[in-house]
N, C-alpha and C positions, 0 to 999 in steps of 0.2 A: 194501618191506615196512620197518617202525620200528623203530627200536634202542633202550633209554634205558637207563641205569646206576643202581644204586642204589650210595648214597656212604654208605657206615658212618660215623657220626661218634658213636656211644653209646657207645664206651669209656673207663673211669674215667682211663687212662693213670697208673696209680701211680708207675711206673718213671720218668716224667719227672721226678717230684719236683716241679712247678710250682704246687703248689696249685688251679689249676684244672684242667677237660680241656686237653689240647694241642692241641687244633681250634683253641683261640679267642686261641694262642700268636701272635705275631707276628715274619713275615720281609719283609723288606723293605717294610716297615707296611703289610702289608696279612696277615690271620692268614688260617692254616695252612690252613683251610673254604673259604676265599676263592680262595685259590689252585687248590687242585684243583677246586672247584667251576668255576672259570672257565678250565679247560684243557676241560673236557667242555661248558660252554656255544659255545665257538671250534670247536668237532669239530664239520663237516659233517657227518660219519656218527654223531652222536647227535641223538636226535630227542628224547628225553626225561630228566629227572633226577627220581629220588627220593632224599630228605635221610632218612637214621634215625639219629636223636637221641633222648637220655633222654627220659624224657617232662618230667624239671622245668627240662629245658633246650631242648624246643622251640620257645619262645615267643624264647628267646635266639637260637636256629641261624635261628629265620625275618627276625629282624630284620638279622641278620649278613650273612644272604646272602637277600634278598627276592626274589619273584618278577618285582618290575617292575623290578630292575637284571639278573635273570637267567631270562630268560623263558623258559628250557626246562626249568625247574623244573614237576614236576606234582602235587609234593606231597611234604610233611613226614610223617615218621609215629614214634610210638616205637619203640625201640629192646626187647628181652627181656634176660633173666637173662645167657646167653653170646652170643658174635657170631652162632654158628649161629642162635638165636633169631632177632637182629638183624634176620640175612637174609631169615629166613623173614619179619617182617615187615613188609620193603620188599617181599618178593614177593610177599603179600598186598596191600598198597598199589598193586602196579603193576597200570594198566587194560588189560585183555586184548588191547586192540589192539596193543601194543608185541611182536612177534615173538621180537625176541633181545634178552639183557640183560648188559648187563656189572655185574658184581658187584665195586666197588674200597673199596680203606682209605682215611679222608679223611684218614689221616695219613700219604699217599704223595703230598707235591704236585708230585714231580718225574716224575708220569707226560705224556708225551709223544705228540703228534698221530701223529705214525710209528709208534710202538707200538698205539695203537689200532688203526687201520688194518689193522696187520698179524695183530692177535690175532683180527679179524675175516673177512679173506679166506680161511680153511680154514673158518671155521666149518659144521658140520651138525648136522641134528637128532639125529645118532647121536656126534657128538663134541664134546667143546668146546673150549675154548685156554686155556690158562694161560700166563701173564706167567713167564720166570725166565731165572737166570745161571749154566752152569756152577761150578761150588764151585771157590774156589780154593786152599784149604785142606786137606790128608789130614784123610780123617773115619775116625774109627776107634769100633770099637764097645765098649761096655766093660760090665761085669758090675754089680751093685750095691755092691761094694768097690770098684771102680775100677781092677780090673782089665783090660788090653786084654784081646779075646776076638777080635778080627777086626780087619784094616785093610782098609777097602772100595776098590772102583776106583773112583778120584776122577774117569773118564773118565764114569762113569755117575753121576754125582749132579752134578744143579742144585739151584739154591737156589730155592723158587717165590716167586713176589710176586703181587701183584694189578696190574690185572685178570685177569679169570678170566671166560672169557665162553661163552654157552650159548645153545640157543635155549629160549624162555622155559618153554615147556609140560614141555622134558625137564627142567629144575633145578627146577622144582617139583614133579614129580612124585618125582625125587629127595629134597625134602625133607621132601615130606609122607610120606615110608615113614620116612624115618631121626623123625619127631616120631612115629609108629605104634610105632616099635621101639626111641624112647628112644635113636639111636644118636645119638655125638654124632662127627663129625671133626673133623680141624684144621683143612680148608678146604674149598670148595666143590666141587672138584676132588675130595678124597677122597670126596665123597659120590657123586659121580657116578661112579667110578671102582667103589666098594662094588655103584652097581646097576645098573652093565653100559654104561654108558659110556664111552666111547674119551677119552682127553686127548691134545690133544697140545700139546707145549711150543714155546712161541713165545719166543726169545731176544729180552730186553728188554734193558735196562739196569744195570750198577752203582751209576748216580746213582739209580736207581730206589727210595731205600730207606725205609724205614719207621721214621717218628721216634719212639723208643723212651727213648731218654735225654737227658739235658743233652747230651751230647756229640754229638749226631747234630744238634742246632742249630746247632753252631759250622760245621757242613759244609755245610748244606742251601743258605743263600745263596749261595755260591759255585757248588754245582750248579743252583740255580735261573738265576743269573747266565748260565751257561754253557751252559743250555739253550735258554732264550729268546734267547741272541746265534746260534744254532748256528740256531732254528726262523725266525729272520728272515734267516737265509744269513750272518750274520756272520761265523762261525767256523764248520768243520769238528766235529763230533762228534764 
């Protein structure tokens, strides 16, 4: 059974205020995208990598993460207007030989080998998996005027991350149905839920943040160092 990952690197990253794609920012003398690709290159569970980038940046991405350095890369493809469109482009570029696929935000370089393996273990054609962590804060539902409607039960709330994993035929079908209906979900798990596929949450790590604002960069290097030490056996996670 062959497993691939689609890495999404087509976002604008406006909130980062960096003047460039946040995938090109550097941490520990490597770009964010290089860190992310390296994790999947090193994973024994991953057989192929597809990178989705903006059309105007495809050549730059190919130079940044070339196949000769990352031989698991099986393709680069342009993205779409929305994240969901970019995932669909990645699925179209993925060869049919790959039975399972992980979908991952390129701006989450702190993904770990352990998390990849744990996401794949419960996977089935009828049930996908998604990384997540329990909500730490109290969550309130408010109306349009900012008035509290209710306080939600925190023990049932999770912050959802990526990777999100599915059998390839299953998530392709969900994306095709969404395309036909013009429906846009918040993530791939929401598409799966809409079209009758169960999703199991696998507890991830709070370090697996998505780099979104300048403040995130301030902690990313610390998190990366901690994860690298842990995976080398240097310290407990």
